[in-house]
C-alpha positions as CSV (number, residue, x, y, z in Angstrom):
1,N,116.2,112.9,248.0
2,W,119.4,114.9,247.9
3,L,119.8,115.0,244.1
4,T,117.8,117.3,242.0
5,R,115.7,116.0,239.1
6,D,118.3,117.1,236.5
7,Q,121.1,115.6,238.4
8,T,119.3,112.2,238.6
9,K,118.7,112.4,234.9
10,I,122.4,113.1,234.2
11,V,123.4,110.2,236.5
12,G,121.1,107.8,234.7
13,M,122.5,108.8,231.3
14,N,126.0,108.5,232.6
15,K,125.2,105.0,234.0
16,N,123.7,103.8,230.7
17,T,126.6,105.3,228.7
18,S,129.2,103.7,231.0
19,A,127.4,100.3,230.8
20,A,127.4,100.5,226.9
21,V,131.0,101.5,226.7
22,L,132.0,98.7,229.1
23,G,129.9,96.2,227.2
24,I,131.4,97.1,223.9
25,S,134.9,97.1,225.3
26,A,134.3,93.7,226.9
27,A,132.9,92.3,223.6
28,L,136.0,93.5,221.7
29,I,138.4,92.1,224.3
30,V,136.6,88.7,224.3
31,G,136.6,88.7,220.5
32,K,140.3,89.3,220.3
33,L,140.9,86.7,223.0
34,I,138.9,84.1,221.0
35,K,140.8,84.9,217.8
36,W,144.1,84.5,219.7
37,V,143.1,81.2,221.2
38,I,142.0,79.9,217.8
39,S,145.2,81.0,216.2
40,V,147.2,79.3,218.9
41,F,145.5,75.9,218.4
42,S,145.1,76.1,214.6
43,S,147.8,75.7,212.0
44,K,148.4,78.2,209.2
45,V,149.3,76.7,205.9
46,Q,151.8,78.8,204.1
47,R,152.5,78.2,200.4
48,L,156.1,77.3,200.1
49,Q,158.2,79.1,197.5
50,S,158.9,77.1,194.4
51,T,162.5,78.2,194.5
52,V,164.9,76.9,197.1
53,Q,168.6,77.7,196.8
54,N,167.8,79.5,193.6
55,I,166.4,76.3,192.0
56,D,162.9,76.6,190.4
57,F,161.6,73.1,191.0
58,S,158.6,73.6,188.8
59,Q,160.9,74.0,185.8
60,L,163.4,71.4,186.9
61,F,162.5,68.5,184.7
62,K,161.2,70.4,181.7
63,S,164.6,70.9,180.2
64,G,165.5,67.2,180.7
65,S,169.2,68.0,181.2
66,I,169.4,67.1,184.8
67,R,167.0,64.2,184.9
68,H,169.8,61.7,185.4
69,H,171.0,63.6,188.5
70,V,167.7,63.5,190.4
71,S,166.2,60.5,192.2
72,L,163.2,60.3,194.5
73,Y,163.1,58.9,198.0
74,I,161.0,55.8,198.1
75,P,160.4,54.3,201.6
76,Q,161.5,50.7,201.8
77,V,161.3,47.8,204.3
78,N,163.9,45.2,204.8
79,A,162.0,41.9,204.9
80,S,163.6,38.7,206.2
81,G,163.8,36.1,203.5
82,S,163.9,38.6,200.7
83,A,167.1,39.4,198.9
84,F,166.1,43.0,198.2
85,P,164.1,45.6,200.3
86,L,160.4,45.9,199.6
87,L,159.0,49.2,198.5
88,A,156.6,50.6,201.1
89,C,154.5,52.9,198.9
90,N,152.6,52.9,195.7
91,I,154.9,53.7,192.8
92,S,152.4,53.3,189.9
93,N,152.5,57.0,189.1
94,V,156.3,57.3,189.5
95,E,158.5,57.2,186.4
96,R,161.1,54.5,186.8
97,D,163.9,56.9,185.8
98,Y,163.4,58.7,189.1
99,I,163.9,55.7,191.3
100,A,167.5,55.1,192.0
101,W,168.1,51.4,193.0
102,D,171.2,50.4,194.7
103,D,171.3,46.7,195.6
104,Q,174.7,46.8,197.4
């Protein structure tokens, strides 16, 4: 045996310390990699601002002054045999003032 007893003890401590540091480093890298993969394949929902082009849409209809300028998009289907397009959604909760109908 070419190492002394103290040298063997120091080499053993160095081996265990290196293994611990390597294990912790590998665990941190794998954890970051997993978080990155999850972030790539998952969507992040961001709350949209309520003001676009300096218009506060939450206060838009409270004043009632611009109600006649605003209409909603209602999807429609042109059916053969019908004089007018058919509405393709449920409008039971939509106020009729917001639906602009143009039969031209």
